C-alpha positions in Angstrom: 0.2 0.0 0.0 1.0 3.3 -0.6 3.0 5.3 2.7 0.3 6.7 4.9 -2.5 4.5 3.9 -3.6 1.2 6.0 -1.5 -1.9 5.6 -4.9 -3.8 5.1 -5.1 -2.3 1.6 -1.6 -3.8 0.4 -3.3 -6.5 -1.7 -4.9 -6.3 -5.2 -8.4 -7.6 -5.4 -11.6 -7.1 -7.7 -13.3 -5.3 -4.6 -17.0 -4.1 -6.3 -18.6 -6.2 -8.3 -22.6 -6.3 -8.5 -26.0 -6.8 -11.1 -28.2 -4.0 -10.9 -32.1 -4.1 -12.0 -34.5 -2.1 -12.0 -38.1 -0.8 -13.4 -39.9 2.2 -12.8 -40.9 1.0 -9.1 -38.3 -1.1 -8.3 -34.8 -2.2 -7.9 -32.7 -5.0 -7.0 -29.0 -4.8 -6.1 -26.8 -8.1 -5.8 -23.1 -7.6 -5.1 -21.4 -5.1 -3.7 -23.3 -1.8 -3.3 -22.9 1.5 -1.1 -26.2 3.2 0.6 -26.9 5.6 4.0 -30.1 6.0 6.4 -30.7 9.3 6.3 -27.7 11.2 7.2 -25.8 8.3 8.0 -25.4 8.6 11.5 -27.2 5.3 11.8 -25.7 3.8 8.7 -23.4 4.3 6.2 -21.3 2.4 3.8 -19.0 4.9 1.5 -15.6 5.4 -0.4 -13.1 8.5 0.1 -10.1 7.1 -1.9 -8.2 9.6 -0.9 -8.5 8.9 2.7 -8.2 4.7 2.0 -11.9 4.1 3.2 -13.9 1.9 1.3 -17.0 -0.1 3.7 -19.1 -1.4 0.5 -21.7 -4.2 1.7 -21.5 -7.5 -0.3 -25.3 -8.4 -0.2 -28.4 -7.4 -1.5 -30.6 -4.7 -1.7 -34.2 -4.4 -2.7 -36.4 -1.0 -3.1 -39.5 0.6 -3.8 -40.8 3.8 -4.5 -44.8 4.2 -5.4 -45.4 7.2 -7.1 -42.8 9.4 -4.8 -44.9 9.1 -2.2 -44.2 6.1 -0.4 -40.5 4.1 -0.4 -38.8 1.5 1.3 -35.4 -0.4 1.4 -34.2 -3.4 2.4 -30.5 -4.6 2.5 -28.3 -7.1 3.9 -24.6 -7.4 3.6 -21.3 -8.2 5.1 -19.2 -4.7 4.7 -15.6 -4.6 3.5 -12.2 -3.9 5.8 -9.6 -3.7 3.8 -9.3 -6.0 0.8 -11.5 -8.8 2.7 -14.8 -9.1 4.3 -15.4 -8.3 8.0 -17.1 -10.6 10.2 -20.2 -8.5 10.8 -23.4 -8.6 9.4 -25.7 -6.1 8.4 -29.7 -6.3 8.0 -31.6 -3.1 7.6 -34.7 -1.5 6.3 -35.1 2.5 5.3 -38.6 3.8 4.7 -40.0 7.5 3.2 -43.4 9.0 3.3 -43.7 12.4 1.5 -46.8 13.8 3.1 -47.2 16.7 1.0 -47.0 14.4 -2.2 -49.7 12.2 -0.5 -52.0 15.0 0.2 -51.5 16.8 -2.9 -49.1 20.1 -2.1 -46.8 20.6 -4.7 -45.1 23.7 -3.5 -43.9 22.2 -0.5 -41.8 19.1 1.1 -42.7 17.4 3.9 -42.0 13.9 4.6 -41.4 11.2 7.7 -38.5 9.0 7.5 -37.4 6.2 9.1 -35.0 3.3 9.8 -34.0 -0.1 11.8 -30.3 -1.9 11.3 -29.4 -5.0 13.1 -25.9 -5.4 13.3 -24.3 -9.3 14.3 -20.6 -9.0 15.2 -19.3 -12.3 17.0 -17.9 -11.5 20.4 -15.2 -13.6 22.4 -16.4 -15.2 25.9 -14.8 -12.4 27.6 -17.0 -10.0 25.9 -20.0 -11.9 26.6 -19.8 -11.8 30.2 -19.0 -8.5 30.4 -22.6 -8.1 28.8 -22.0 -7.6 25.3 -24.2 -9.1 22.9 -23.7 -10.3 19.2 -27.0 -8.6 18.0 -26.9 -4.6 18.4 -30.5 -3.3 17.0 -30.7 0.8 16.4 -32.7 3.2 14.8 -33.8 6.7 13.9 -36.7 9.0 13.1 -36.5 11.8 10.3 -38.5 14.6 9.6 -37.8 17.2 6.6 -39.4 20.3 5.8 -38.8 22.9 2.9 -40.6 25.4 2.0 -40.0 28.8 0.2 -36.0 28.0 0.5 -36.6 27.9 4.3 -35.8 23.9 5.7 -35.4 21.6 8.8 -34.3 18.5 8.9 -34.3 16.7 11.9 -33.3 13.4 12.8 -33.2 11.2 16.1 -30.7 8.3 16.4 -30.8 5.5 18.8 -27.8 3.5 18.4 -28.8 0.7 20.4 -27.0 -1.1 23.4 -23.1 -2.0 22.3 -19.9 -2.9 24.5 -17.6 -0.3 24.4 -14.2 -0.9 26.3 -15.3 -4.2 28.1 -18.5 -1.7 29.3 -21.9 -2.0 27.9 -23.5 1.2 26.5 -26.3 3.0 24.9 -26.0 5.7 22.3 -28.2 8.0 20.5 -27.6 11.0 18.9 -29.7 14.2 17.6 -29.4 16.2 14.6 -31.2 19.3 13.7 -30.6 21.4 10.1 -31.9 24.9 10.1 -31.5 26.8 6.8 -32.4 28.9 3.7 -31.3 28.5 0.2 -32.5 30.7 -2.5 -32.1 34.0 -4.3 -28.8 34.1 -4.5 -28.2 33.4 -1.0 -27.7 30.0 1.3 -27.1 29.7 5.3 -27.0 26.8 6.6 -27.0 26.0 11.1 -26.7 22.7 12.1 -26.5 21.3 15.7 
């Protein structure tokens, strides 16, 4: 590997290979793919070649979009770890309901979204005795609103219970973005 990159990138391999099928409403992917739920706080698979990061999933993804009113995705996969695969399995689902499109409001965006993610990681006997569990379940709820250039994106994430430094911990996060984009001006406040 190039100096400064992780040593687990020192091999040569075909790393991304997939088959994709789609029609007007459905999309199915088998192989390696990238995806994220919401802002990516709960789940994000991505690649940044400059940083040497690529945690693409090897698995399957199913997506359905009904008239841009209701969209659902389900996925299963094993994340890449360098040039190999990790011991982790990811299973998740994401749903979005466009309330504005359902009731026929064309001049605004209002949607309610949510995700659930199950992560299986093999753990040692010592980790299990410390209170660790091989499965952790997280979820997120999101709200998107946009009208006349003003927007609000809000997300709450419950990451579930995980073992960190041999101590069971429960994690959560909140993200709120407020802003305006219009008339040559763009302002965003994130907290």
